[in-house]
Every structure is written in C-alpha cells, then in structure tokens.
C-alpha positions as CSV (number, residue, x, y, z in Angstrom):
1,M,-6.2,19.9,-26.9
2,R,-6.5,20.7,-23.5
3,A,-6.7,18.2,-20.4
4,T,-6.7,17.9,-16.8
5,L,-3.2,16.4,-15.3
6,M,-2.5,15.9,-11.3
7,Y,1.2,16.7,-10.7
8,G,0.8,15.9,-7.0
9,A,-1.3,16.3,-3.7
10,G,-3.5,19.5,-4.2
11,D,-1.8,20.3,-7.7
12,V,-4.1,19.8,-10.4
13,R,-3.5,21.8,-13.9
14,V,-5.4,22.1,-17.1
15,E,-2.4,21.8,-20.0
16,N,-2.3,21.7,-23.6
17,V,-1.4,17.7,-24.6
18,P,-1.1,16.0,-27.8
19,D,-4.4,15.8,-30.0
20,P,-5.6,12.1,-29.8
21,T,-5.6,10.3,-33.0
22,I,-6.3,6.6,-34.0
23,R,-3.4,4.0,-33.2
24,Q,-5.1,0.9,-33.4
25,P,-7.8,-0.2,-35.8
26,T,-9.9,-0.9,-32.5
27,D,-9.7,2.6,-31.4
28,A,-12.1,5.9,-31.7
29,V,-11.6,8.9,-31.1
30,V,-14.3,10.9,-28.9
31,R,-15.1,14.7,-28.4
32,V,-16.1,14.9,-24.8
33,V,-19.2,16.7,-24.5
34,R,-19.5,15.9,-20.3
35,S,-17.2,14.7,-17.6
36,C,-17.0,15.1,-14.0
37,V,-14.7,14.9,-11.4
38,C,-15.0,11.3,-9.1
39,G,-14.9,11.2,-5.2
40,S,-12.3,8.3,-5.7
41,D,-10.1,11.2,-7.6
42,L,-9.9,12.6,-4.3
43,W,-7.9,10.1,-2.5
44,P,-4.6,11.1,-4.9
45,Y,-5.7,14.5,-4.8
46,G,-5.2,14.5,-1.1
47,S,-1.9,12.3,-0.8
48,L,-0.4,11.6,-4.3
49,P,3.6,12.2,-4.2
50,A,4.9,15.2,-6.6
51,T,5.8,14.4,-9.9
52,E,7.3,16.2,-12.9
53,Q,5.1,14.3,-15.7
54,G,1.9,14.6,-14.1
55,Q,-1.0,12.0,-14.3
56,R,-3.9,12.2,-16.7
57,M,-7.1,12.5,-15.0
58,G,-10.9,11.4,-15.4
59,H,-12.5,8.3,-16.3
60,E,-16.4,9.3,-16.4
61,F,-17.4,10.9,-20.0
62,L,-19.9,11.1,-22.7
63,G,-18.6,12.3,-25.9
64,V,-19.5,12.6,-29.9
65,V,-17.7,10.1,-32.1
66,E,-15.2,12.0,-34.4
67,E,-12.9,9.1,-35.7
68,L,-13.1,5.4,-36.0
69,G,-10.6,2.8,-36.4
70,S,-11.1,0.2,-39.4
71,D,-12.0,-2.6,-37.3
72,V,-14.8,-0.8,-35.2
73,S,-18.7,-1.3,-36.3
74,G,-21.7,-0.4,-35.0
75,L,-20.8,3.2,-34.5
76,K,-20.5,5.9,-37.0
77,R,-19.2,9.8,-36.7
78,G,-21.4,12.0,-34.8
79,D,-22.7,9.4,-32.6
80,L,-23.3,10.5,-28.6
81,V,-21.8,7.9,-26.6
82,V,-21.0,6.8,-23.0
83,A,-17.9,5.3,-21.8
84,P,-17.6,3.0,-19.0
85,F,-15.1,4.0,-16.4
86,L,-12.8,1.1,-17.9
87,W,-12.4,-0.1,-21.3
88,A,-12.9,-3.2,-22.3
89,D,-13.6,-5.5,-25.7
90,N,-17.0,-6.9,-24.6
91,T,-16.0,-10.0,-25.8
92,C,-13.4,-12.1,-23.7
93,D,-14.8,-14.7,-21.3
94,F,-14.5,-12.4,-18.5
95,C,-16.8,-9.8,-20.3
96,T,-19.3,-12.3,-21.6
97,E,-19.7,-13.3,-17.4
98,G,-20.4,-9.7,-16.9
99,L,-17.0,-8.8,-15.2
100,H,-15.8,-6.3,-17.9
101,T,-13.2,-5.0,-15.0
102,S,-11.4,-8.1,-15.6
103,C,-11.2,-7.7,-19.4
104,R,-8.1,-9.7,-20.7
105,H,-7.8,-6.7,-23.3
106,G,-9.1,-3.9,-21.2
107,G,-7.5,-0.9,-19.1
108,S,-7.9,2.4,-17.4
109,W,-8.2,5.8,-18.7
110,G,-5.2,8.3,-18.2
111,R,-2.8,5.2,-18.0
112,D,-0.5,3.7,-20.6
113,G,-0.4,6.5,-23.1
114,V,-4.5,6.5,-23.0
115,D,-6.2,9.7,-22.8
116,G,-8.1,10.6,-19.3
117,G,-11.8,11.7,-19.5
118,Q,-11.3,15.4,-18.1
119,G,-10.2,16.6,-21.2
120,E,-11.3,18.0,-24.8
121,A,-11.1,14.6,-26.4
122,V,-10.2,11.0,-26.1
123,R,-8.6,8.1,-27.9
124,V,-11.0,5.4,-26.9
125,P,-9.5,1.5,-27.1
126,Q,-11.5,-1.3,-27.8
127,A,-14.1,1.3,-28.9
128,Q,-16.8,-1.2,-30.2
129,G,-17.0,-3.1,-27.0
130,T,-16.3,0.1,-24.4
131,L,-18.8,2.6,-26.0
132,V,-22.4,2.6,-25.7
133,K,-24.6,4.6,-28.1
134,L,-27.2,6.9,-26.8
135,P,-30.3,7.9,-28.5
136,V,-30.2,11.5,-27.4
137,A,-29.0,14.7,-29.0
138,E,-25.9,16.1,-27.0
139,D,-27.9,19.1,-25.7
140,S,-30.5,16.8,-24.1
141,A,-31.4,17.4,-20.5
142,L,-30.7,13.9,-19.9
143,L,-26.9,14.3,-19.8
144,P,-26.3,14.8,-16.3
145,S,-28.0,11.5,-15.5
146,L,-26.7,9.6,-18.7
147,L,-23.3,10.8,-17.3
148,T,-23.9,8.5,-14.2
149,L,-24.0,5.2,-16.1
150,S,-20.1,5.8,-16.9
151,D,-19.3,5.1,-13.1
152,V,-21.4,6.6,-10.0
153,F,-24.7,5.1,-10.6
154,C,-23.9,1.9,-11.9
155,T,-21.5,1.8,-8.9
156,G,-23.9,2.3,-6.4
157,H,-26.1,-0.3,-8.4
158,H,-23.2,-2.9,-8.2
159,C,-23.4,-2.2,-4.4
160,A,-26.8,-2.9,-4.0
161,V,-27.0,-5.9,-6.3
162,T,-24.1,-7.8,-5.0
163,A,-25.5,-7.2,-1.3
164,G,-28.8,-9.1,-2.6
165,V,-30.8,-6.1,-2.1
166,D,-34.7,-6.8,-3.1
167,P,-38.1,-5.9,-1.8
168,R,-37.6,-8.1,1.4
169,T,-34.4,-7.0,2.7
170,T,-33.6,-4.0,5.0
171,V,-30.7,-1.8,3.9
172,T,-28.1,0.4,5.6
173,V,-26.2,2.8,3.1
174,I,-22.8,4.4,4.7
175,G,-21.7,7.5,3.1
176,D,-23.7,10.6,1.6
177,G,-21.4,11.3,-0.8
178,A,-22.3,10.8,-4.7
179,V,-21.7,7.0,-4.5
180,G,-23.9,6.6,-1.5
181,L,-26.8,8.8,-2.5
182,S,-26.5,6.5,-5.9
183,A,-26.9,3.3,-3.7
184,V,-29.7,4.9,-1.9
185,L,-31.5,5.1,-5.4
186,A,-30.1,1.7,-6.5
187,A,-31.8,0.3,-3.6
188,R,-35.1,1.7,-3.7
189,R,-35.0,1.1,-7.5
190,L,-34.6,-2.8,-6.6
191,G,-37.6,-2.4,-4.2
192,A,-36.3,-1.9,-0.7
193,E,-38.9,0.0,1.3
194,R,-36.5,0.6,4.6
195,I,-33.3,2.2,3.7
196,V,-31.1,3.6,6.3
197,L,-28.7,6.4,5.3
198,M,-25.7,7.2,7.4
199,G,-24.7,10.5,6.8
200,R,-24.3,14.1,8.7
201,H,-24.5,16.6,5.6
202,K,-28.2,17.8,5.7
203,D,-28.1,19.0,1.8
204,R,-26.9,15.4,0.9
205,T,-29.2,13.5,3.0
206,D,-32.3,15.5,2.0
207,L,-31.5,14.2,-1.8
208,G,-31.0,11.0,0.0
209,R,-34.8,11.3,1.4
210,D,-35.5,12.2,-2.3
211,F,-34.0,9.1,-3.4
212,G,-35.8,6.6,-1.0
213,A,-34.0,6.9,2.3
214,T,-36.6,6.3,4.9
215,D,-34.2,6.8,8.0
216,I,-31.1,9.4,8.4
217,V,-28.3,8.4,11.2
218,A,-26.2,11.3,11.6
219,E,-24.2,9.6,14.5
220,R,-20.8,8.0,13.9
221,G,-19.2,5.2,15.2
222,E,-20.6,2.9,18.2
223,E,-23.0,5.9,18.7
224,G,-24.1,5.5,15.0
225,I,-24.2,1.8,15.3
226,E,-26.6,1.5,18.3
227,R,-28.8,4.1,16.4
228,V,-29.2,1.9,13.4
229,R,-29.9,-1.2,15.9
230,E,-32.4,1.1,17.8
231,L,-34.4,1.8,14.5
232,T,-34.4,-1.9,13.6
233,G,-35.7,-3.6,16.9
234,G,-31.8,-4.5,18.0
235,D,-31.3,-6.6,14.8
236,G,-29.5,-4.3,12.4
237,T,-30.3,-4.6,8.6
238,H,-30.1,-7.4,6.2
239,T,-27.8,-5.6,3.9
240,V,-25.0,-2.8,4.1
241,L,-23.7,-0.8,1.3
242,E,-20.5,0.7,2.5
243,C,-19.9,3.6,0.0
244,V,-16.8,5.4,1.5
245,G,-13.8,3.2,1.5
246,T,-12.4,3.6,4.9
247,L,-11.8,1.2,7.7
248,P,-14.1,2.9,10.2
249,A,-16.8,3.0,7.5
250,L,-16.2,-0.9,7.0
251,E,-16.4,-1.6,11.2
252,T,-19.6,0.2,11.1
253,G,-20.9,-1.8,8.4
254,L,-19.9,-5.2,10.5
255,G,-21.6,-3.3,13.4
256,V,-25.1,-2.8,11.8
257,V,-25.7,-5.9,9.6
258,R,-28.3,-8.4,10.9
259,D,-27.0,-11.8,11.8
260,G,-26.7,-13.8,8.3
261,G,-26.5,-10.5,6.2
262,T,-24.2,-9.0,3.9
263,V,-22.2,-6.3,3.8
264,S,-21.2,-5.0,0.0
265,R,-18.1,-2.4,-0.3
266,V,-17.6,-0.4,-3.0
267,G,-15.8,2.7,-1.5
268,V,-12.4,2.5,-3.0
269,P,-10.5,0.8,0.3
270,Q,-8.1,3.0,2.2
271,Y,-6.7,-0.1,4.3
272,G,-5.0,-3.5,4.0
273,E,-6.9,-5.8,6.0
274,V,-10.4,-6.5,6.9
275,P,-11.8,-7.1,10.5
276,L,-13.4,-10.4,10.0
277,G,-12.5,-12.3,13.4
278,F,-14.6,-14.8,15.3
279,P,-17.4,-12.5,16.1
280,E,-18.0,-12.0,12.7
281,F,-17.7,-15.7,12.0
282,M,-20.5,-16.5,14.4
283,K,-22.6,-14.1,12.9
284,N,-22.5,-15.9,9.3
285,L,-21.6,-12.6,7.6
286,T,-21.3,-12.3,3.7
287,L,-18.6,-9.5,2.8
288,T,-18.6,-8.9,-0.8
289,G,-18.7,-5.9,-3.5
290,G,-15.7,-4.8,-5.3
291,V,-15.2,-2.5,-8.6
292,A,-18.2,-2.1,-10.3
293,P,-18.4,-3.5,-14.0
294,A,-20.1,-0.5,-15.3
295,R,-20.5,-1.8,-18.8
296,A,-22.3,-4.9,-17.5
297,Y,-25.0,-2.5,-16.2
298,I,-25.6,0.4,-18.6
299,G,-27.8,-1.6,-21.1
300,E,-30.4,-2.6,-18.1
301,L,-30.3,1.1,-16.2
302,L,-30.3,3.2,-19.6
303,P,-34.1,2.8,-20.2
304,D,-34.9,4.0,-16.4
305,V,-32.6,7.2,-16.9
306,L,-34.0,7.9,-20.9
307,E,-37.9,7.2,-19.6
308,G,-37.1,9.8,-16.6
309,R,-38.1,6.9,-13.7
310,I,-34.8,7.9,-12.1
311,E,-32.9,10.7,-12.2
312,P,-29.2,9.9,-11.0
313,G,-27.9,12.9,-12.2
314,R,-29.4,15.1,-9.4
315,V,-25.9,14.1,-7.7
316,F,-24.2,17.0,-9.7
317,D,-24.5,20.3,-7.8
318,R,-21.8,22.2,-9.5
319,T,-20.8,22.7,-13.3
320,V,-17.7,24.1,-14.2
321,G,-15.6,24.7,-17.6
322,L,-12.3,22.6,-18.3
323,D,-10.4,25.5,-17.1
324,D,-12.0,25.9,-13.5
325,V,-11.6,21.8,-12.9
326,P,-8.9,22.3,-10.3
327,D,-11.4,24.7,-8.2
328,G,-13.9,21.4,-8.8
329,Y,-11.4,19.5,-7.1
330,R,-10.7,21.8,-4.1
331,A,-14.5,22.3,-4.0
332,M,-15.4,19.1,-3.6
333,A,-12.2,18.4,-1.2
334,D,-13.8,20.9,0.8
335,R,-16.9,19.4,1.2
336,E,-18.5,22.6,-1.1
337,A,-19.7,20.7,-3.9
338,L,-21.1,16.9,-3.8
339,K,-20.1,16.0,-7.3
340,V,-18.6,18.4,-10.2
341,L,-20.3,18.3,-13.5
342,V,-17.5,19.3,-16.4
343,Q,-18.7,20.7,-19.6
344,P,-15.6,21.2,-21.7
C-alpha cells in the first residue's frame, strides 16, 4: 500500500510500504476513507532533521473495518469508524477517568511499528477501545465534520472545557488556524455569547464569525492586548483559549485574561518555560489545557454533528488525493490552505 512519510523538514513523500496485518488479537485493519494534515504536522515540516528511514505521518482518519483480531468485539467488517489521534484501550484507570491520552496501554500513530493515518490503510492497536462506529455511509456528506472528531474539533472543545467556558464567561481565542476556529465553535456551543477571535487572515476570521466570534482583533503583541482590553472595558476576558503554541501567543493570553481568569493552552508548545511570575500570581490566574483526550469527547459531540447543529468540517478548504499530500503540506505551511482533507 501507499503511505506518507516525512524524511526531514520540507521533505514529504508518498511511498509503498508493507500492507497492514493483524499482529495482536486486539488489532483491526482499517481502510482509510478520509484523512487530513494537522497543524501540528507543520512543526516537524519546518524543523525535522533529515533522516534516511522517514517517519510515518498522519493521526486523524476515518475508515472502514477490513479485518478484526479475535479479541475485538462490538465491531464488524464493513463498519465505518473514526479513530482518535491517540489509540487507547478505553478500560484502564486513566481511560475510565476520561484521560485516554495517558492510557497505560495506548500510543501514537506512526510510531513503534504502527501505521500513520495518511495512507491507504492502518493497523489499529486496541481497536475495540479506540475505534468509534459511525452510523453513516462512507459517501456521506458529513464525513469532513465527522473527521474533525478525530482531533481538531475535540481539541478546540478540550480547550473550551478546561478553561471553564459557559454562558457566563467571556472568551478570547488566540489563533485563526483550524484549532482556533474549532475553539470558537466549541465556545459558542457551550453558550459563550462574547467571543473575541485574535487573527488577521480575513477568510479565516470570516469563518470564525460564522462559528460564533463576536469580535475580531487583528493586532498582535501589546497592541493586540490593548485592543482586547478596550473591547472588554479594560478588564480582559474570563477565559482565554490559546491555540497556537508559541511563547508570544501565551504571553498575549496572559495579557488579555481577566483577574481570576483562566488561560487554556492546546497549541503544541514550542517553548520550555511559562512566564508565571509575581504579576500573574497577584492576578490569581489559572493555566490549564494540554493534549485533548479526543476519545472521551466523541460520544458527546457526535450527535450534534450527525444532526447538523454544528459543522466543524468547514475548516477543510482543500481536498487532495494521496499523491498530492506533499503539496498539501506546502499549501498549509504557506498559508494557502487552512486545513487539507486527504481522500486516498
């Protein structure tokens, strides 16, 4: 079969790799129907040291079950399923607490002999706990939105939930990428009525308005902080959803949050230290967030997608075949595309 590998910064290739097979009785083999390129994939795309072997890519996918291990129940061949961006057994103590990202028997796609999602098929470890059956056909128009439950919309939702967003809270979302826009949609879904989106790409912020943003702030740095505070009577917002992952983005979040408020970060951090000194201490701020346990959220979010109350799949603005995945990476890195959908 064919799959995507990254050999170094800017070097993405689609190559032939061994077909996936059942190795453990808890495995399944899934034929990929839809996958995508994640904003977090752009960090190694910009900085990964050159390698000779290449790294399998992709951690978001929908697919059809082709084979099942002998210990897998609740699924059958032909089922359409969504896979969270980390696989997990869904039975360990961390999973039962809703923290599937810390599963004692889980892991990552594209690592340790496990296939990546940007390919024609995937061996899925811990298939019974990982895969969620979808009650639609593989040609459904809902597939793009259902794919967001693999990662991006669940990540935006995690950001809003950990920040404590509800109808009483005002919200600032930092970043107009796919996660930031998902966070806007998630905050609106949780009842927030005032949502400030900090972004400067009009096509993206226009979608942000459709998703529920009430104000757009294009300025950055101190100018951006002052603009948000001006919009909020000088106080800032109760919650901040930081969806970028850079230190300037976090510093902006700490600058626009209201005293006693919460900053949640879900952008993959590209820094090693957090600036929480005496001024932040005196403001009684909370810093939270982290990697989203998507598997814990799918059951809650799935009905809203199936019934059309939300359409998170609108973050996809370009579709490519598997052979064109390298150009999809380039398009996202060059800001020509918001999020690229892959149709093998």
